OpenMM code with the backbone's topology and positions (N, CA, C; nanometers):
from openmm import Vec3, app, unit

residues = "MET ASP ASN HIS ASN LYS ILE GLU ILE ARG LYS GLY LEU LYS GLU GLU TYR LEU PRO LEU LEU ALA ALA ALA GLU ALA VAL CYS PHE SER ASP PRO TRP PRO THR GLU ALA PHE GLN SER GLU MET ASN ASP PRO PHE ILE TYR LEU LEU ALA PHE GLU GLY GLU GLU LEU VAL GLY TYR VAL GLY GLY MET SER LEU TYR GLU THR CYS ASP LEU ASN ASN ILE ALA VAL LEU PRO GLN HIS ARG ARG ARG GLY ILE ALA ALA GLN LEU LEU GLU ALA TYR MET GLU GLU ALA ARG VAL ARG GLY ALA GLU GLN MET LEU LEU GLU VAL ARG GLU SER ASN ALA PRO ALA ILE GLY LEU TYR GLU ARG TYR GLY PHE LYS PRO TYR GLY LYS ARG LYS ASN TYR TYR ARG ASN PRO ALA GLU ASP ALA VAL LEU MET VAL VAL THR LEU CYS".split()
positions = [
    Vec3(-5.6674, 3.1260, 6.4181),
    Vec3(-5.6390, 3.0014, 6.3524),
    Vec3(-5.5046, 2.9424, 6.2160),
    Vec3(-5.4725, 2.8856, 6.2261),
    Vec3(-5.3991, 2.9020, 6.1274),
    Vec3(-5.4815, 2.8151, 5.9854),
    Vec3(-5.3785, 2.8307, 5.9163),
    Vec3(-5.4308, 2.7656, 5.7186),
    Vec3(-5.3937, 2.6349, 5.7260),
    Vec3(-5.3499, 2.5403, 5.7819),
    Vec3(-5.3286, 2.4143, 5.7326),
    Vec3(-5.4108, 2.3208, 5.7637),
    Vec3(-5.4319, 2.1713, 5.6463),
    Vec3(-5.5306, 2.1102, 5.6585),
    Vec3(-5.5402, 2.0115, 5.7796),
    Vec3(-5.6589, 1.9473, 5.7980),
    Vec3(-5.6864, 1.8591, 5.9255),
    Vec3(-5.5992, 1.8203, 5.9647),
    Vec3(-5.5658, 1.7329, 6.0475),
    Vec3(-5.4450, 1.6317, 6.0927),
    Vec3(-5.5591, 1.5121, 6.0631),
    Vec3(-5.5312, 1.3803, 6.0130),
    Vec3(-5.5475, 1.2454, 6.0225),
    Vec3(-5.4858, 1.1625, 6.1487),
    Vec3(-5.5111, 1.0925, 6.2411),
    Vec3(-5.4366, 0.9875, 6.3311),
    Vec3(-5.4870, 0.8894, 6.1866),
    Vec3(-5.3936, 0.8203, 6.1281),
    Vec3(-5.4367, 0.6831, 6.1083),
    Vec3(-5.3309, 0.5395, 6.2155),
    Vec3(-5.4207, 0.4493, 6.2245),
    Vec3(-5.3716, 0.3205, 6.3094),
    Vec3(-5.3416, 0.2556, 6.2492),
    Vec3(-5.2072, 0.1211, 6.3001),
    Vec3(-5.1362, 0.0563, 6.2271),
    Vec3(-5.0019, 0.1104, 6.1466),
    Vec3(-4.8761, 0.0334, 6.1212),
    Vec3(-4.8586, -0.0222, 6.0412),
    Vec3(-4.8655, -0.0589, 5.8980),
    Vec3(-4.7895, 0.0233, 5.7755),
    Vec3(-4.8766, -0.0827, 5.6717),
    Vec3(-4.6812, -0.0531, 5.5744),
    Vec3(-4.6592, -0.1573, 5.4658),
    Vec3(-4.5743, -0.1612, 5.4234),
    Vec3(-4.5428, -0.0341, 5.3728),
    Vec3(-4.6011, -0.0036, 5.3185),
    Vec3(-4.6424, 0.1444, 5.2449),
    Vec3(-4.5170, 0.2843, 5.3097),
    Vec3(-4.6098, 0.2107, 5.4254),
    Vec3(-4.5608, 0.3635, 5.5142),
    Vec3(-4.3916, 0.3278, 5.5701),
    Vec3(-4.3372, 0.1861, 5.6008),
    Vec3(-4.2655, 0.2636, 5.5949),
    Vec3(-4.1403, 0.3034, 5.5685),
    Vec3(-4.0629, 0.3336, 5.4606),
    Vec3(-4.0484, 0.4449, 5.4001),
    Vec3(-4.0624, 0.5899, 5.4481),
    Vec3(-4.1984, 0.6383, 5.5268),
    Vec3(-4.2522, 0.8029, 5.5150),
    Vec3(-4.1688, 0.7450, 5.6906),
    Vec3(-4.1716, 0.6768, 5.7784),
    Vec3(-4.0819, 0.5931, 5.9190),
    Vec3(-3.9847, 0.6203, 5.8782),
    Vec3(-3.8818, 0.5602, 5.7688),
    Vec3(-3.7521, 0.5687, 5.8013),
    Vec3(-3.6858, 0.7260, 5.7734),
    Vec3(-3.7793, 0.7456, 5.6965),
    Vec3(-3.6885, 0.9437, 5.6200),
    Vec3(-3.7970, 0.9659, 5.7709),
    Vec3(-3.8612, 0.9892, 5.8417),
    Vec3(-3.8606, 1.1253, 5.9304),
    Vec3(-3.7938, 1.0847, 6.0431),
    Vec3(-3.7721, 0.9723, 6.1148),
    Vec3(-3.6928, 0.9222, 6.1998),
    Vec3(-3.5941, 0.9769, 6.1377),
    Vec3(-3.5107, 1.0032, 6.0371),
    Vec3(-3.3668, 1.0794, 6.0027),
    Vec3(-3.3380, 1.2135, 5.9949),
    Vec3(-3.4879, 1.2606, 6.0007),
    Vec3(-3.5185, 1.4078, 6.0066),
    Vec3(-3.5184, 1.4506, 6.1499),
    Vec3(-3.5662, 1.3632, 6.2518),
    Vec3(-3.6123, 1.3755, 6.4115),
    Vec3(-3.5506, 1.2952, 6.4787),
    Vec3(-3.4754, 1.2318, 6.4887),
    Vec3(-3.3516, 1.1914, 6.5719),
    Vec3(-3.2271, 1.1736, 6.4940),
    Vec3(-3.1121, 1.1843, 6.6422),
    Vec3(-2.9511, 1.1670, 6.5678),
    Vec3(-2.8861, 1.0227, 6.6146),
    Vec3(-3.0066, 0.9152, 6.6730),
    Vec3(-3.0001, 0.7989, 6.6396),
    Vec3(-3.0751, 0.7353, 6.6095),
    Vec3(-3.1321, 0.7407, 6.4713),
    Vec3(-3.2345, 0.7268, 6.4132),
    Vec3(-3.3200, 0.5283, 6.4107),
    Vec3(-3.4037, 0.4923, 6.4238),
    Vec3(-3.3659, 0.3588, 6.4298),
    Vec3(-3.4172, 0.3249, 6.2561),
    Vec3(-3.3483, 0.2214, 6.1962),
    Vec3(-3.3916, 0.2018, 6.1098),
    Vec3(-3.4879, 0.1448, 6.0320),
    Vec3(-3.4920, 0.1402, 5.8978),
    Vec3(-3.6631, 0.0590, 5.8137),
    Vec3(-3.6872, -0.0240, 5.9112),
    Vec3(-3.6179, -0.1276, 5.9542),
    Vec3(-3.6342, -0.2794, 5.9955),
    Vec3(-3.6689, -0.3328, 6.1096),
    Vec3(-3.6696, -0.2199, 6.1457),
    Vec3(-3.6976, -0.1855, 6.3107),
    Vec3(-3.8238, -0.1396, 6.2782),
    Vec3(-3.8636, -0.0977, 6.2356),
    Vec3(-4.0640, -0.0553, 6.2775),
    Vec3(-4.1191, -0.1323, 6.1524),
    Vec3(-4.0575, -0.2679, 6.0793),
    Vec3(-4.0938, -0.3804, 5.9811),
    Vec3(-4.1334, -0.4475, 6.0843),
    Vec3(-3.9605, -0.4950, 6.1825),
    Vec3(-4.0652, -0.6077, 6.2498),
    Vec3(-4.2027, -0.5812, 6.4115),
    Vec3(-4.1960, -0.4412, 6.3766),
    Vec3(-4.3262, -0.3682, 6.5111),
    Vec3(-4.4354, -0.3364, 6.4308),
    Vec3(-4.5230, -0.4225, 6.3342),
    Vec3(-4.5701, -0.4180, 6.2369),
    Vec3(-4.7230, -0.4720, 6.2955),
    Vec3(-4.7292, -0.5788, 6.3767),
    Vec3(-4.8573, -0.6443, 6.4067),
    Vec3(-4.8619, -0.5839, 6.5571),
    Vec3(-4.9516, -0.6693, 6.6652),
    Vec3(-4.9745, -0.6478, 6.7789),
    Vec3(-4.8678, -0.7595, 6.8498),
    Vec3(-4.7511, -0.7550, 6.9571),
    Vec3(-4.8461, -0.5844, 7.0728),
    Vec3(-4.8285, -0.4741, 6.9941),
    Vec3(-4.7465, -0.4209, 6.8738),
    Vec3(-4.7400, -0.2918, 6.8950),
    Vec3(-4.8148, -0.2344, 6.7950),
    Vec3(-4.8527, -0.0798, 6.8906),
    Vec3(-4.9185, -0.0104, 6.8506),
    Vec3(-4.8083, 0.1209, 6.7920),
    Vec3(-4.8890, 0.1589, 6.6500),
    Vec3(-4.8774, 0.2588, 6.6020),
    Vec3(-5.0061, 0.3337, 6.5295),
    Vec3(-4.9397, 0.4933, 6.5714),
    Vec3(-5.0986, 0.5570, 6.5069),
    Vec3(-4.9599, 0.7081, 6.4403),
    Vec3(-5.0213, 0.7375, 6.2925),
    Vec3(-4.9644, 0.8366, 6.2101),
    Vec3(-5.0181, 0.9297, 6.1780),
    Vec3(-4.9932, 1.0404, 6.1479),
    Vec3(-5.0368, 1.1961, 6.1513),
    Vec3(-5.0535, 1.1973, 6.0244),
    Vec3(-5.0723, 1.2455, 5.9235),
    Vec3(-5.1122, 1.2576, 5.7977),
    Vec3(-5.1617, 1.4086, 5.8144),
    Vec3(-5.1016, 1.4869, 5.6647),
    Vec3(-5.2100, 1.6222, 5.6214),
    Vec3(-5.2081, 1.5515, 5.4976),
    Vec3(-5.3317, 1.5112, 5.4562),
    Vec3(-5.3185, 1.4718, 5.3141),
    Vec3(-5.2458, 1.4346, 5.3027),
    Vec3(-5.1687, 1.3873, 5.2027),
    Vec3(-5.0899, 1.2234, 5.1949),
    Vec3(-4.9711, 1.2418, 5.2416),
    Vec3(-4.8855, 1.2952, 5.3430),
    Vec3(-4.8194, 1.4148, 5.4126),
    Vec3(-4.7793, 1.3455, 5.5447),
    Vec3(-4.6698, 1.2789, 5.5482),
    Vec3(-4.6792, 1.2002, 5.6826),
    Vec3(-4.6195, 1.3154, 5.7650),
    Vec3(-4.6960, 1.3738, 5.8874),
    Vec3(-4.5939, 1.4428, 5.9999),
    Vec3(-4.5690, 1.4583, 6.1368),
    Vec3(-4.6576, 1.3161, 6.1738),
    Vec3(-4.5543, 1.2661, 6.2602),
    Vec3(-4.6259, 1.0889, 6.2967),
    Vec3(-4.5746, 1.0536, 6.4138),
    Vec3(-4.5907, 0.9513, 6.4561),
    Vec3(-4.5780, 0.8902, 6.6028),
    Vec3(-4.6189, 0.7967, 6.6259),
    Vec3(-4.5928, 0.7392, 6.7855),
    Vec3(-4.6201, 0.5934, 6.7383),
    Vec3(-4.5247, 0.5423, 6.8436),
    Vec3(-4.5361, 0.3821, 6.8669),
    Vec3(-4.5535, 0.3612, 6.9384),
    Vec3(-4.4961, 0.2069, 7.0118),
    Vec3(-4.4955, 0.1562, 7.1052),
    Vec3(-4.5251, 0.0132, 7.1006),
    Vec3(-4.5619, -0.0445, 7.2626),
    Vec3(-4.5974, -0.2068, 7.2392),
    Vec3(-4.6289, -0.1831, 7.4098),
    Vec3(-4.8157, -0.2701, 7.4036),
    Vec3(-4.9187, -0.2920, 7.5246),
    Vec3(-4.9020, -0.4086, 7.5335),
    Vec3(-4.8655, -0.4622, 7.6362),
    Vec3(-4.8864, -0.6222, 7.6356),
    Vec3(-4.9525, -0.5851, 7.8276),
    Vec3(-5.0751, -0.6510, 7.8796),
    Vec3(-5.1328, -0.6809, 8.0075),
    Vec3(-5.1585, -0.5629, 7.9809),
    Vec3(-5.1169, -0.5460, 8.1324),
    Vec3(-5.1722, -0.4014, 8.2569),
    Vec3(-5.0507, -0.2895, 8.1771),
    Vec3(-4.9122, -0.2857, 8.0817),
    Vec3(-4.8167, -0.2195, 8.0763),
    Vec3(-4.8430, -0.2068, 7.9128),
    Vec3(-4.8070, -0.0426, 7.8963),
    Vec3(-4.8013, 0.0458, 7.7640),
    Vec3(-4.6537, 0.0408, 7.8010),
    Vec3(-4.6322, 0.0385, 7.6672),
    Vec3(-4.4770, 0.0852, 7.6511),
    Vec3(-4.4574, 0.1998, 7.5491),
    Vec3(-4.4262, 0.3437, 7.5193),
    Vec3(-4.4021, 0.4677, 7.4243),
    Vec3(-4.2482, 0.4551, 7.3999),
    Vec3(-4.2749, 0.3708, 7.2806),
    Vec3(-4.0729, 0.3691, 7.2169),
    Vec3(-4.0838, 0.4706, 7.1678),
    Vec3(-4.1481, 0.5712, 7.0537),
    Vec3(-4.1622, 0.6753, 6.9610),
    Vec3(-4.2593, 0.7676, 6.9567),
    Vec3(-4.1582, 0.8723, 6.9902),
    Vec3(-4.3154, 0.9672, 6.9564),
    Vec3(-4.2091, 1.0880, 6.8710),
    Vec3(-4.3176, 1.1593, 6.7285),
    Vec3(-4.2317, 1.2517, 6.6661),
    Vec3(-4.2510, 1.3267, 6.5764),
    Vec3(-4.2592, 1.4925, 6.5432),
    Vec3(-4.2997, 1.5504, 6.5152),
    Vec3(-4.1955, 1.6235, 6.3460),
    Vec3(-4.2719, 1.5629, 6.2712),
    Vec3(-4.1869, 1.6463, 6.1885),
    Vec3(-4.1487, 1.8306, 6.2510),
    Vec3(-4.0099, 1.8422, 6.1861),
    Vec3(-3.9815, 1.9897, 6.2584),
    Vec3(-4.0388, 2.1049, 6.1784),
    Vec3(-4.0648, 2.0893, 6.0426),
    Vec3(-4.1635, 2.1991, 5.9701),
    Vec3(-4.3183, 2.2006, 5.9929),
    Vec3(-4.3539, 2.0076, 6.1208),
    Vec3(-4.5290, 2.0642, 6.1833),
    Vec3(-4.4903, 2.0973, 6.2560),
    Vec3(-4.3944, 2.1242, 6.4298),
    Vec3(-4.4138, 2.1463, 6.5486),
    Vec3(-4.4742, 2.2678, 6.5867),
    Vec3(-4.4530, 2.2824, 6.6874),
    Vec3(-4.5808, 2.3365, 6.7515),
    Vec3(-4.7231, 2.4030, 6.7119),
    Vec3(-4.8360, 2.2741, 6.6156),
    Vec3(-4.9272, 2.3053, 6.5783),
    Vec3(-4.9933, 2.2262, 6.6967),
    Vec3(-4.9443, 2.1346, 6.8088),
    Vec3(-5.0350, 2.0585, 6.8622),
    Vec3(-5.0668, 1.9163, 6.8357),
    Vec3(-4.9400, 1.9079, 6.7215),
    Vec3(-4.9957, 1.7220, 6.6602),
    Vec3(-4.9165, 1.6396, 6.7577),
    Vec3(-4.7805, 1.6772, 6.8409),
    Vec3(-4.7522, 1.5301, 6.9341),
    Vec3(-4.8487, 1.5718, 7.0516),
    Vec3(-4.9506, 1.6320, 7.0589),
    Vec3(-5.0545, 1.6283, 7.2146),
    Vec3(-5.1016, 1.5328, 7.0645),
    Vec3(-5.2104, 1.5171, 7.0079),
    Vec3(-5.2674, 1.4389, 6.9567),
    Vec3(-5.2321, 1.3171, 6.9538),
    Vec3(-5.1147, 1.2820, 6.9027),
    Vec3(-5.0510, 1.1853, 6.8712),
    Vec3(-5.1117, 1.0652, 7.0128),
    Vec3(-5.0039, 1.1911, 7.1271),
    Vec3(-5.0054, 1.1546, 7.2431),
    Vec3(-5.1314, 1.0668, 7.3175),
    Vec3(-5.2375, 1.1679, 7.2869),
    Vec3(-5.3992, 1.1478, 7.3367),
    Vec3(-5.4613, 1.0480, 7.2742),
    Vec3(-5.4015, 1.0357, 7.1668),
    Vec3(-5.4944, 0.8974, 7.0515),
    Vec3(-5.4367, 0.7835, 7.1622),
    Vec3(-5.2761, 0.7855, 7.1806),
    Vec3(-5.2648, 0.6519, 7.1922),
    Vec3(-5.2621, 0.5701, 7.3190),
    Vec3(-5.2701, 0.7090, 7.4360),
    Vec3(-5.3254, 0.6912, 7.5402),
    Vec3(-5.4165, 0.6609, 7.5563),
    Vec3(-5.5066, 0.6826, 7.4479),
    Vec3(-5.6634, 0.5984, 7.4714),
    Vec3(-5.6667, 0.4921, 7.3521),
    Vec3(-5.5747, 0.4759, 7.3018),
    Vec3(-5.5277, 0.2941, 7.2528),
    Vec3(-5.5072, 0.1831, 7.3696),
    Vec3(-5.4076, 0.2778, 7.3615),
    Vec3(-5.3677, 0.1499, 7.5207),
    Vec3(-5.4247, 0.1723, 7.6144),
    Vec3(-5.5115, 0.2063, 7.6870),
    Vec3(-5.6500, 0.2353, 7.7877),
    Vec3(-5.7806, 0.0484, 7.6753),
    Vec3(-5.7794, 0.1031, 7.6043),
    Vec3(-5.8547, -0.0076, 7.4880),
    Vec3(-5.8261, -0.1079, 7.5388),
    Vec3(-5.6886, -0.1598, 7.5407),
    Vec3(-5.5764, -0.2288, 7.4848),
    Vec3(-5.5999, -0.3081, 7.6231),
    Vec3(-5.6346, -0.2273, 7.7426),
    Vec3(-5.5893, -0.2965, 7.8724),
    Vec3(-5.5059, -0.1870, 7.9697),
    Vec3(-5.4413, -0.1458, 7.9340),
    Vec3(-5.3183, -0.0642, 7.9881),
    Vec3(-5.3810, -0.0103, 8.0790),
    Vec3(-5.3304, -0.0894, 8.2071),
    Vec3(-5.3514, 0.1008, 8.3104),
    Vec3(-5.2136, 0.1960, 8.3850),
    Vec3(-5.0869, 0.1491, 8.3048),
    Vec3(-5.0120, 0.2456, 8.3179),
    Vec3(-4.9156, 0.2735, 8.2205),
    Vec3(-4.8342, 0.3814, 8.1638),
    Vec3(-4.7476, 0.3871, 8.0403),
    Vec3(-4.6231, 0.4543, 8.0967),
    Vec3(-4.4953, 0.3831, 8.0326),
    Vec3(-4.4222, 0.3582, 8.0753),
    Vec3(-4.3669, 0.4255, 7.9207),
    Vec3(-4.2069, 0.5231, 8.0124),
    Vec3(-4.1384, 0.6150, 7.8561),
    Vec3(-4.0302, 0.6486, 7.8837),
    Vec3(-3.8454, 0.6380, 7.8203),
    Vec3(-3.7873, 0.7188, 7.8360),
    Vec3(-3.7913, 0.8232, 7.7498),
    Vec3(-3.6735, 0.9426, 7.7932),
    Vec3(-3.7292, 1.0653, 7.7343),
    Vec3(-3.5339, 1.1076, 7.7707),
    Vec3(-3.4977, 1.1996, 7.6178),
    Vec3(-3.3662, 1.2315, 7.6471),
    Vec3(-3.3646, 1.3485, 7.7703),
    Vec3(-3.2560, 1.3841, 7.8396),
    Vec3(-3.2544, 1.4403, 7.9735),
    Vec3(-3.2915, 1.6063, 7.9332),
    Vec3(-3.2320, 1.6514, 7.8032),
    Vec3(-3.2171, 1.7440, 7.7603),
    Vec3(-3.3702, 1.7943, 7.6714),
    Vec3(-3.4177, 1.7181, 7.6847),
    Vec3(-3.5729, 1.7222, 7.5910),
    Vec3(-3.6274, 1.8300, 7.6121),
    Vec3(-3.6260, 1.9116, 7.6961),
    Vec3(-3.7192, 2.0151, 7.7771),
    Vec3(-3.8796, 1.9695, 7.6994),
    Vec3(-3.8935, 2.0344, 7.5913),
    Vec3(-4.0422, 1.9855, 7.5456),
    Vec3(-4.0558, 1.8761, 7.5568),
    Vec3(-4.0611, 1.7451, 7.5161),
    Vec3(-4.1369, 1.6611, 7.5268),
    Vec3(-4.1465, 1.6082, 7.6539),
    Vec3(-4.0453, 1.6468, 7.7526),
    Vec3(-4.0857, 1.6255, 7.8699),
    Vec3(-4.1841, 1.7933, 7.9082),
    Vec3(-4.2219, 1.8089, 7.8616),
    Vec3(-4.3597, 1.9459, 7.9644),
    Vec3(-4.4147, 1.8658, 7.8886),
    Vec3(-4.4163, 1.7894, 7.7561),
    Vec3(-4.5226, 1.7628, 7.6929),
    Vec3(-4.6030, 1.6322, 7.8317),
    Vec3(-4.5830, 1.5283, 7.7737),
    Vec3(-4.5814, 1.4633, 7.8825),
    Vec3(-4.6385, 1.4918, 8.0444),
    Vec3(-4.5200, 1.6319, 8.0745),
    Vec3(-4.5849, 1.6548, 8.1989),
    Vec3(-4.7312, 1.7072, 8.1917),
    Vec3(-4.7566, 1.7563, 8.0606),
    Vec3(-4.9148, 1.8570, 8.0652),
    Vec3(-5.0212, 1.6562, 8.1023),
    Vec3(-4.9904, 1.5825, 8.0285),
    Vec3(-5.0216, 1.4402, 8.0433),
    Vec3(-5.0093, 1.3831, 8.1560),
    Vec3(-4.9788, 1.4401, 8.3054),
    Vec3(-4.9844, 1.3123, 8.3749),
    Vec3(-4.8299, 1.2589, 8.4031),
    Vec3(-4.7610, 1.2573, 8.3325),
    Vec3(-4.6103, 1.1265, 8.3684),
    Vec3(-4.5635, 1.2070, 8.4929),
    Vec3(-4.5122, 1.1476, 8.4915),
    Vec3(-4.4078, 1.1625, 8.6302),
    Vec3(-4.2675, 1.0848, 8.6005),
    Vec3(-4.1605, 1.1462, 8.6476),
    Vec3(-4.0085, 1.0460, 8.6409),
    Vec3(-4.0216, 1.0147, 8.7666),
    Vec3(-3.9675, 0.8621, 8.7242),
    Vec3(-3.9302, 0.8241, 8.8183),
    Vec3(-3.7949, 0.7084, 8.8678),
    Vec3(-3.7280, 0.8069, 8.7565),
    Vec3(-3.5385, 0.7353, 8.8146),
    Vec3(-3.4967, 0.8003, 8.6522),
    Vec3(-3.3952, 0.7576, 8.6303),
    Vec3(-3.2853, 0.7728, 8.5004),
    Vec3(-3.2143, 0.6430, 8.4762),
    Vec3(-3.1653, 0.6272, 8.3611),
    Vec3(-3.0766, 0.5539, 8.3020),
    Vec3(-2.9946, 0.6099, 8.2453),
    Vec3(-2.8489, 0.5729, 8.3319),
    Vec3(-2.7517, 0.6240, 8.3001),
    Vec3(-2.7392, 0.6391, 8.1348),
    Vec3(-2.6624, 0.6759, 8.0052),
    Vec3(-2.5929, 0.6824, 7.9161),
    Vec3(-2.6956, 0.5912, 7.8089),
    Vec3(-2.7767, 0.6156, 7.8238),
    Vec3(-2.8666, 0.5312, 7.7472),
    Vec3(-2.9232, 0.5587, 7.6389),
    Vec3(-2.8688, 0.7295, 7.5342),
    Vec3(-2.9190, 0.7679, 7.4039),
    Vec3(-2.7257, 0.7936, 7.3435),
    Vec3(-2.7118, 0.7593, 7.2439),
    Vec3(-2.6330, 0.7680, 7.1458),
    Vec3(-2.6071, 0.8544, 7.1069),
    Vec3(-2.5178, 0.9200, 7.0365),
    Vec3(-2.5022, 1.0225, 6.9786),
    Vec3(-2.5828, 1.1382, 6.9542),
    Vec3(-2.5318, 1.2243, 7.0214),
    Vec3(-2.4511, 1.2362, 7.1234),
    Vec3(-2.4884, 1.1223, 7.2765),
    Vec3(-2.4535, 1.0409, 7.3607),
    Vec3(-2.4492, 1.0255, 7.5241),
    Vec3(-2.5466, 1.1282, 7.5651),
    Vec3(-2.6160, 1.0053, 7.6773),
    Vec3(-2.6910, 1.1769, 7.6886),
    Vec3(-2.7277, 1.0318, 7.8183),
    Vec3(-2.7805, 1.0749, 7.8941),
    Vec3(-2.8717, 1.0254, 8.0727),
    Vec3(-3.0969, 1.0228, 7.9563),
    Vec3(-3.1190, 0.9441, 8.0213),
    Vec3(-3.2661, 0.8973, 7.9770),
    Vec3(-3.3768, 0.8964, 8.1318),
    Vec3(-3.4538, 0.9822, 8.1564),
    Vec3(-3.5569, 1.0309, 8.2164),
    Vec3(-3.6310, 0.9305, 8.1949),
    Vec3(-3.6980, 0.8452, 8.3323),
    Vec3(-3.8010, 0.7487, 8.3183),
    Vec3(-3.9143, 0.7667, 8.3792),
    Vec3(-3.9969, 0.7613, 8.3044),
    Vec3(-4.1244, 0.8620, 8.3111),
    Vec3(-4.2331, 0.7901, 8.3055),
    Vec3(-4.4172, 0.7173, 8.4201),
    Vec3(-4.5214, 0.6817, 8.4424),
    Vec3(-4.6105, 0.7892, 8.4577),
    Vec3(-4.6873, 0.7037, 8.3556),
    Vec3(-4.9046, 0.7502, 8.4174),
    Vec3(-4.9447, 0.6259, 8.4132),
    Vec3(-5.0592, 0.6481, 8.4987),
    Vec3(-5.1654, 0.6116, 8.5295),
    Vec3(-5.2511, 0.6586, 8.4493),
    Vec3(-5.3579, 0.5319, 8.3469),
    Vec3(-5.4201, 0.5261, 8.2603),
    Vec3(-5.5046, 0.5133, 8.2772),
    Vec3(-5.6007, 0.4014, 8.4195),
    Vec3(-5.7852, 0.4311, 8.4230),
    Vec3(-5.8074, 0.4857, 8.5761),
] * unit.nanometer
topology = app.Topology()
chain = topology.addChain("A")
for resn in residues:
    res = topology.addResidue(resn, chain)
    for name in ("N", "CA", "C"):
        topology.addAtom(name, app.Element.getBySymbol(name[0]), res)
């Protein structure tokens, strides 16, 4: 057992979370989203779940659920908190929230070189169905398109 505090998953974006998300993006991604991108996604149909340990943001997941489809746009865990199952907790909670909203399938893109993320998605039933050439920047890289049935 580790001696870390319990992870609390909080639903929804709040104004006070925006600087925390922007800081986490800058640490976790080579081409981070600006604060304004998160600000524009504070209400439905967007879903954001944030993982906190005490008052420290340790990870988050976000995307959009419309009708029968839910997109997973971003999932991240701060480097010092990885390998503790936080991404799995976030993904499980996100998939459940999508089901509650009536989604029947979930779609995502992931960097072709991101083997840990691809492995996580595969453990939760995601299957690759295509690629997007040069989808990512900094560095340029193809995206693997993945889908899972939720119902």
